[in-house]
SETI-669942 format. One record per residue (C-alpha): residue number from 1; z, x, y. Coordinates in steps of 0.001 Angstrom, whole numbers, plus 500000, padded with zeros to 6 digits. Each point is the difference from the previous one (the first is absolute). Layout:
REM SETI-669942
- n, w, u, v
- NUM, Z, X, Y .
...
REM end
This chain:
REM SETI-669942
- n, w, u, v
- 1, 463782, 332867, 409847 .
- 2, 501528, 501122, 503091 .
- 3, 500371, 503297, 498333 .
- 4, 496108, 500272, 499657 .
- 5, 499041, 499027, 502786 .
- 6, 502044, 502478, 501883 .
- 7, 498586, 502833, 497761 .
- 8, 496939, 498946, 500674 .
- 9, 500811, 501130, 503674 .
- 10, 500335, 503521, 499006 .
- 11, 496929, 501929, 501167 .
- 12, 499876, 502079, 496884 .
- 13, 499812, 497151, 497952 .
- 14, 497014, 498148, 502339 .
- 15, 498025, 503300, 499573 .
- 16, 500497, 499680, 496598 .
- 17, 498880, 496198, 499701 .
- 18, 497200, 500489, 501824 .
- 19, 499214, 503494, 497848 .
- 20, 499727, 497509, 497102 .
- 21, 498160, 497506, 501086 .
- 22, 497264, 502762, 501044 .
- 23, 500473, 501634, 496303 .
- 24, 499473, 496584, 498277 .
- 25, 497090, 498866, 502852 .
- 26, 498217, 502997, 499126 .
- 27, 500487, 499310, 495859 .
- 28, 499352, 496326, 500506 .
- 29, 496367, 500843, 501387 .
- 30, 499236, 503558, 498407 .
- 31, 498114, 498379, 497145 .
- 32, 497989, 497397, 502327 .
- 33, 499024, 502288, 502803 .
- 34, 495944, 500890, 498264 .
- 35, 499786, 496358, 500303 .
- 36, 501062, 500227, 504099 .
- 37, 496981, 499830, 502233 .
- 38, 500048, 498339, 503734 .
- 39, 498377, 496531, 498331 .
- 40, 500560, 499503, 496453 .
- 41, 499658, 496763, 497379 .
- 42, 504072, 499988, 499409 .
- 43, 500693, 499770, 503866 .
- 44, 501948, 503060, 499699 .
- 45, 499628, 502283, 503356 .
- 46, 500504, 503769, 500644 .
- 47, 502256, 498799, 502665 .
- 48, 502156, 497864, 497997 .
- 49, 500906, 503149, 498622 .
- 50, 500233, 502728, 502396 .
- 51, 501793, 498370, 502839 .
- 52, 502940, 499313, 497811 .
- 53, 499988, 503442, 498541 .
- 54, 499846, 501157, 503483 .
- 55, 502611, 497973, 501551 .
- 56, 502313, 500777, 496985 .
- 57, 499653, 503883, 500203 .
- 58, 500457, 500064, 503922 .
- 59, 503148, 497789, 499952 .
- 60, 501175, 502334, 496555 .
- 61, 499903, 502874, 503401 .
- 62, 500941, 498374, 503115 .
- 63, 501849, 496907, 498558 .
- 64, 500021, 498328, 503213 .
- 65, 499887, 496001, 501458 .
- 66, 496236, 500142, 501492 .
- 67, 499047, 501105, 496010 .
- 68, 501967, 497276, 498913 .
- 69, 498737, 497190, 501595 .
- 70, 496947, 501135, 499121 .
- 71, 500383, 499880, 496562 .
- 72, 502063, 496403, 500134 .
- 73, 496699, 498421, 501698 .
- 74, 497568, 501790, 497406 .
- 75, 502124, 499047, 496953 .
- 76, 500790, 496793, 501333 .
- 77, 496152, 499579, 500784 .
- 78, 499361, 501286, 496231 .
- 79, 502636, 497374, 498774 .
- 80, 497925, 496828, 501195 .
- 81, 497083, 501765, 498585 .
- 82, 501286, 500274, 496829 .
- 83, 501101, 496674, 500033 .
- 84, 496768, 498200, 501708 .
- 85, 498285, 502459, 496518 .
- 86, 502563, 497580, 497654 .
- 87, 498931, 497097, 501418 .
- 88, 496572, 500445, 500156 .
- 89, 499117, 501496, 497141 .
- 90, 502403, 498302, 497949 .
- 91, 500730, 496292, 501145 .
- 92, 497317, 498902, 502118 .
- 93, 497199, 501635, 497602 .
- 94, 501491, 498416, 496960 .
- 95, 500679, 496726, 501730 .
- 96, 496443, 499521, 501253 .
- 97, 498432, 500932, 496281 .
- 98, 498034, 496670, 499006 .
- 99, 501384, 500385, 496371 .
- 100, 503389, 500881, 499008 .
- 101, 499877, 501676, 496370 .
- 102, 503816, 500969, 500204 .
- 103, 502564, 499300, 502507 .
- 104, 500315, 502381, 502771 .
- 105, 503223, 500244, 500881 .
- 106, 500617, 502426, 496387 .
- 107, 503451, 501395, 499832 .
- 108, 498794, 503292, 499941 .
- 109, 497989, 499136, 504052 .
- 110, 503399, 498480, 500905 .
- 111, 501441, 502875, 498724 .
- 112, 497897, 502565, 501532 .
- 113, 500785, 498064, 503030 .
- 114, 503389, 500051, 500044 .
- 115, 500015, 503980, 499095 .
- 116, 497955, 500787, 503216 .
- 117, 501610, 498323, 502527 .
- 118, 503162, 501133, 498832 .
- 119, 498895, 503748, 499973 .
- 120, 498407, 498923, 503469 .
- 121, 503039, 498743, 501594 .
- 122, 502329, 502741, 498532 .
- 123, 497533, 502641, 501804 .
- 124, 499847, 497685, 503299 .
- 125, 504301, 500006, 499952 .
- 126, 500458, 503547, 499450 .
- 127, 497356, 501455, 502839 .
- 128, 501697, 497100, 502181 .
- 129, 503246, 501473, 499255 .
- 130, 499301, 503854, 500111 .
- 131, 499297, 499624, 503798 .
- 132, 500989, 503210, 501608 .
- 133, 502965, 499942, 502663 .
- 134, 499267, 501462, 502658 .
- 135, 502653, 502208, 501375 .
- 136, 502324, 498832, 502827 .
- 137, 500646, 502525, 502730 .
- 138, 503506, 499664, 502138 .
- 139, 499362, 497706, 502598 .
- 140, 502944, 502241, 501880 .
- 141, 498002, 502880, 499528 .
- 142, 497393, 498962, 502215 .
- 143, 501506, 498431, 503125 .
- 144, 500231, 501522, 502870 .
REM end
């Protein structure tokens, strides 16, 4: 595990990860871009696609701590939004039904929740671990 964490601190590796993330983000949304408008039925807004793509692209080029903080903040909010959608659409709506023709805690639903939350956790962990390291200047050179 220590080798992986040390490997993730290398600048080129971080840039490759951001590049892969950008490509995967574009592939994920390329088919749905025609459905994205300012306000649509599905709640997918254009800024939810463009902002992460711009942040990943900028981090791919600059790889600095300020952009990393923005990505971590956006990813945290995005993760909370995903979890809220799981709770709201899958759990709360099913609990409030007047009739119950089938149980809402099916194996497939629980399996999907586990997969989504596992992927989300891995991505959050990975982004947290690839924090850019600022180069420490020699303090002795700066003394007068």
